MARKOLZA-608477 format. One line per 3 residues: their letters; for each residue x, y, z of C-alpha. Coordinates in steps of 0.1 Angstrom, whole numbers. Example, Ala and Ser with C-alpha at 12.3 -4.5 7.8 and 13.67 -1.06 7.14 Angstrom:
<rs>
AS> 123:-45:78 ~ 137:-11:71
</rs>
This chain:
<rs>
MKI> 822:217:713 ~ 801:236:736 ~ 830:246:760
INI> 850:261:725 ~ 817:279:714 ~ 813:294:745
IER> 848:303:745 ~ 847:318:712 ~ 815:336:717
AFY> 832:353:749 ~ 858:363:723 ~ 839:375:699
VML> 819:401:727 ~ 855:411:740 ~ 870:419:707
CVA> 835:441:701 ~ 839:458:733 ~ 876:466:725
MLS> 870:480:695 ~ 840:502:703 ~ 861:515:730
TSF> 889:522:706 ~ 862:539:688 ~ 854:564:718
MVP> 892:571:724 ~ 894:607:709 ~ 929:623:714
ASA> 925:658:722 ~ 931:682:698 ~ 949:719:708
DSA> 918:736:692 ~ 898:721:725 ~ 923:746:748
ATM> 926:777:725 ~ 901:802:741 ~ 893:831:715
TVD> 884:869:717 ~ 875:892:694 ~ 871:935:691
IID> 870:960:669 ~ 902:984:671 ~ 888:1009:654
YDP> 875:1022:620 ~ 881:1048:599 ~ 860:1075:589
FPA> 849:1078:628 ~ 817:1077:630 ~ 809:1060:596
QIG> 797:1087:569 ~ 766:1083:554 ~ 769:1071:515
EYV> 804:1063:521 ~ 829:1037:529 ~ 843:1026:563
DVR> 873:1003:565 ~ 868:986:601 ~ 894:968:615
VKI> 894:933:638 ~ 915:916:658 ~ 915:883:671
ENI> 939:870:696 ~ 939:834:715 ~ 944:841:750
GYG> 940:805:761 ~ 969:777:765 ~ 961:756:731
RAD> 972:765:699 ~ 936:770:672 ~ 953:756:638
AVS> 925:771:615 ~ 910:800:625 ~ 889:823:604
LKM> 870:855:604 ~ 839:866:591 ~ 815:897:587
DPE> 780:900:588 ~ 767:931:589 ~ 731:949:596
YPF> 718:975:577 ~ 727:1002:571 ~ 760:981:566
SLD> 772:960:539 ~ 800:945:528 ~ 818:960:497
SQN> 817:925:484 ~ 803:893:496 ~ 840:876:485
NAV> 856:892:514 ~ 830:881:536 ~ 855:853:555
EFI> 888:856:560 ~ 909:826:566 ~ 937:833:599
GIL> 955:802:601 ~ 975:792:632 ~ 969:814:660
SPD> 994:802:691 ~ 983:809:731 ~ 987:852:733
DAA> 991:851:696 ~ 968:874:679 ~ 958:887:642
VHE> 942:918:628 ~ 922:922:597 ~ 906:949:582
FRL> 868:947:565 ~ 852:974:541 ~ 814:980:551
YVD> 792:1005:526 ~ 771:1026:542 ~ 735:1030:532
PNA> 728:1069:514 ~ 691:1065:534 ~ 710:1057:565
KVG> 699:1078:598 ~ 724:1093:624 ~ 729:1065:653
TGT> 747:1033:654 ~ 745:1005:632 ~ 752:969:644
VDI> 775:945:629 ~ 783:908:641 ~ 817:889:638
YYQ> 821:854:637 ~ 852:833:644 ~ 858:795:639
VHE> 890:779:647 ~ 890:748:630 ~ 878:743:593
DGS> 838:727:593 ~ 838:740:631 ~ 809:758:644
WYK> 810:797:640 ~ 812:819:668 ~ 793:854:671
SSF> 805:886:689 ~ 781:919:678 ~ 795:956:678
DLN> 780:991:670 ~ 795:1016:647 ~ 789:1049:650
VGS> 769:1064:618 ~ 772:1104:613 ~ 779:1128:591
SSF> 808:1155:594 ~ 802:1182:567 ~ 796:1213:584
DSK> 804:1246:560 ~ 823:1264:593 ~ 858:1274:586
GTI> 872:1271:621 ~ 905:1253:627 ~ 917:1236:654
ELT> 947:1229:668 ~ 964:1210:693 ~ 978:1234:722
EIT> 989:1219:754 ~ 995:1183:764 ~ 1001:1176:800
CDP> 1009:1140:819 ~ 1002:1132:856 ~ 1022:1123:868
VVF> 1047:1140:840 ~ 1069:1110:840 ~ 1052:1078:844
MPG> 1069:1045:859 ~ 1063:1012:846 ~ 1028:996:862
DTG> 1017:1035:868 ~ 983:1047:858 ~ 973:1082:854
TVS> 959:1107:828 ~ 968:1126:794 ~ 954:1156:790
FTL> 952:1182:755 ~ 937:1212:749 ~ 924:1220:710
TNT> 917:1256:702 ~ 901:1267:673 ~ 927:1294:664
ATE> 903:1315:642 ~ 904:1351:653 ~ 877:1367:638
SSV> 839:1354:638 ~ 838:1352:601 ~ 860:1349:569
TLD> 852:1359:532 ~ 865:1332:508 ~ 851:1335:469
DEV> 826:1360:476 ~ 808:1339:501 ~ 811:1344:539
YDT> 816:1315:566 ~ 815:1316:603 ~ 849:1304:619
NAR> 830:1282:646 ~ 851:1244:645 ~ 840:1212:661
VQS> 855:1185:675 ~ 829:1155:663 ~ 855:1127:675
AVL> 889:1127:690 ~ 904:1089:694 ~ 937:1082:717
NGV> 954:1049:708 ~ 977:1034:727 ~ 1005:1017:716
DGV> 1025:984:732 ~ 1035:995:765 ~ 1009:1022:774
DVT> 975:1011:771 ~ 943:1037:772 ~ 916:1027:794
SES> 887:1056:786 ~ 866:1060:758 ~ 867:1082:730
YVG> 853:1117:728 ~ 823:1119:708 ~ 806:1154:704
SGV> 790:1181:678 ~ 794:1210:697 ~ 802:1244:683
IGP> 840:1259:699 ~ 842:1296:692 ~ 871:1314:675
GDS> 899:1316:703 ~ 877:1290:727 ~ 888:1254:733
ISL> 882:1222:745 ~ 904:1200:769 ~ 899:1163:769
SYN> 914:1137:793 ~ 922:1098:787 ~ 933:1077:814
VEI> 960:1051:806 ~ 981:1026:820 ~ 1018:1018:820
ADN> 1029:980:815 ~ 1050:966:842 ~ 1079:954:817
AQD> 1074:987:800 ~ 1107:997:791 ~ 1123:1030:795
GTY> 1120:1062:769 ~ 1096:1084:752 ~ 1060:1065:738
YLD> 1039:1078:712 ~ 1001:1076:715 ~ 979:1083:686
LSM> 956:1110:684 ~ 927:1112:657 ~ 903:1139:655
VGN> 873:1146:632 ~ 869:1186:630 ~ 844:1203:609
SYA> 849:1178:576 ~ 875:1154:565 ~ 895:1185:554
YNN> 893:1196:588 ~ 907:1165:604 ~ 939:1162:620
NWR> 965:1136:638 ~ 985:1141:663 ~ 1013:1121:684
IPV> 1012:1123:717 ~ 1039:1120:739 ~ 1041:1097:773
KVD> 1072:1094:791 ~ 1087:1062:810 ~ 1115:1061:833
SAS> 1120:1037:864 ~ 1143:1055:882 ~ 1135:1067:917
IKV> 1149:1072:953 ~ 1184:1063:961 ~ 1191:1061:997
IPS> 1236:1063:1004 ~ 1253:1061:1035 ~ 1273:1094:1038
KPM> 1294:1084:1065 ~ 1310:1047:1074 ~ 1281:1031:1089
ELI> 1295:1018:1123 ~ 1287:1014:1158 ~ 1312:1018:1188
NGE> 1305:1004:1219 ~ 1270:992:1201 ~ 1256:1031:1197
GTL> 1260:1057:1175 ~ 1244:1077:1145 ~ 1242:1065:1112
EFD> 1237:1094:1083 ~ 1225:1089:1048 ~ 1219:1112:1019
VAN> 1183:1108:1001 ~ 1182:1116:965 ~ 1156:1113:943
MHP> 1170:1103:905 ~ 1132:1105:892 ~ 1131:1129:862
NTL> 1101:1146:882 ~ 1088:1152:918 ~ 1078:1122:938
SSV> 1060:1126:970 ~ 1054:1109:1007 ~ 1088:1100:1007
SVK> 1096:1079:1039 ~ 1129:1060:1044 ~ 1129:1029:1065
LSA> 1154:1009:1080 ~ 1157:973:1095 ~ 1178:952:1113
DGV> 1180:923:1134 ~ 1192:928:1172 ~ 1194:964:1163
DLS> 1171:996:1179 ~ 1169:1024:1157 ~ 1152:1056:1161
PEE> 1130:1066:1139 ~ 1125:1035:1125 ~ 1108:1058:1096
YFV> 1119:1089:1084 ~ 1090:1107:1066 ~ 1110:1133:1044
GSM> 1077:1146:1024 ~ 1082:1157:985 ~ 1111:1156:966
DSD> 1119:1177:939 ~ 1139:1160:909 ~ 1175:1156:919
ELF> 1169:1168:950 ~ 1190:1157:978 ~ 1180:1156:1016
TIE> 1200:1142:1044 ~ 1186:1123:1074 ~ 1206:1107:1106
IDA> 1191:1078:1124 ~ 1204:1066:1160 ~ 1211:1036:1163
KAD> 1218:1013:1195 ~ 1230:975:1192 ~ 1225:949:1216
IEA> 1239:920:1199 ~ 1275:902:1199 ~ 1287:908:1162
ESV> 1311:921:1138 ~ 1280:932:1118 ~ 1248:930:1109
PVT> 1229:937:1075 ~ 1208:966:1076 ~ 1179:967:1051
ITV> 1170:1000:1032 ~ 1134:1006:1021 ~ 1114:1037:1006
DYR> 1084:1041:1001 ~ 1070:1072:977 ~ 1040:1080:957
NGI> 1042:1091:916 ~ 1010:1110:911 ~ 986:1087:924
NDH> 1008:1056:921 ~ 1021:1042:958 ~ 1059:1024:955
STE> 1078:1003:978 ~ 1111:996:968 ~ 1140:984:989
VGI> 1167:1001:976 ~ 1199:981:995 ~ 1211:958:1021
RDL> 1240:976:1043 ~ 1265:963:1069 ~ 1264:981:1098
ELT> 1300:974:1113 ~ 1303:970:1153 ~ 1332:980:1169
SED> 1342:986:1203 ~ 1368:1004:1225 ~ 1382:1001:1262
EGT> 1368:1031:1280 ~ 1385:1022:1314 ~ 1419:1027:1298
GGN> 1412:1061:1284 ~ 1399:1074:1317 ~ 1426:1065:1333
LAV> 1450:1077:1311 ~ 1432:1111:1318 ~ 1428:1109:1358
TAV> 1471:1098:1356 ~ 1478:1128:1338 ~ 1454:1154:1355
ILI> 1474:1139:1388 ~ 1507:1146:1368 ~ 1500:1181:1360
ALL> 1491:1189:1393 ~ 1519:1170:1414 ~ 1542:1189:1388
GIP> 1521:1224:1389 ~ 1523:1233:1426 ~ 1560:1239:1434
AVV> 1561:1257:1402 ~ 1538:1283:1417 ~ 1551:1278:1451
YVK> 1588:1288:1437 ~ 1573:1321:1420 ~ 1553:1332:1446
RRK> 1586:1332:1464 ~ 1606:1351:1442 ~ 1579:1378:1443
QN> 1584:1379:1484 ~ 1623:1382:1480
</rs>
């Protein structure tokens, strides 16, 4: 009996241990591998106006490697902001897979007694129901855009550097905003107004494929009649951007809401670059020869620091790198490279690489691999024939000369 009791107790202990172990074996959740980022895309109007509503667009993105099944956003603003309704404080997003994002717009009210400056809003998110809330804080500009000035701002010039981008490029987009007024004042309904203009803010928003990396312009300086202000924004082109024209949205706040403007700023992307084409057969006779290539700029704008490099096993090339320099669009340049082979083969592959710059961006492209033919000719046979011909001409020519001379003596 004692042995049986001992066995029963041991079995009972093992069963309890197994049950305890099982209770802690919680399967891994996809939510645990989800990583969120929260950001404010923009808010309208900018700056938020005292005593008025402002719409705030919030973006939440899953940058992790697991799926989140129940994502929620919550807005908790601080003074001078308040929600239009507490019922709109929480927004259920739902499922967010890796690399997916969602955008939700919250409406806030700016207290009428607010001061010009900044205010803070707290944005919370959770990845599953009844889970923890994670907070991010953001500042919103508070101001007033009501001025009696009647100057009108127009977009008068747009430039890009480089003029046409390539995928992966960085550069700048610049534009000029001009006060088109020609007089210092204007009379409306028997009231005299100055014609100064203001650019209180200028926000350039990127699109898919083109990212704007500069901060938005915020200012309140006066632009007199005929005067202008030039603004520049840094942009980045995605590595996988397709060829075409991308339109960035430029939103400007002027003297007042009646003077606000929205423009579309074109940015061109073209992946065409340098082509290197043999202009005569690539052939070496008896191991030596000159290779000739046409170098053409197929890109829509000027490329600088263009150089062509050739490489082939067992072949000495001079020069190994041919520096062309700047090339305008559709410009053609012919280069010659001396080659000498020290290998026994019918052909050898030649790798052609081109380096160039588009604006401040360095590029290096392997434009192709061409076969270099190696042929041989019997130099000895040609030389002997030439010597024989000279001897025959000499032998045949002497009697003729003698005969003529004898004829003249008679």
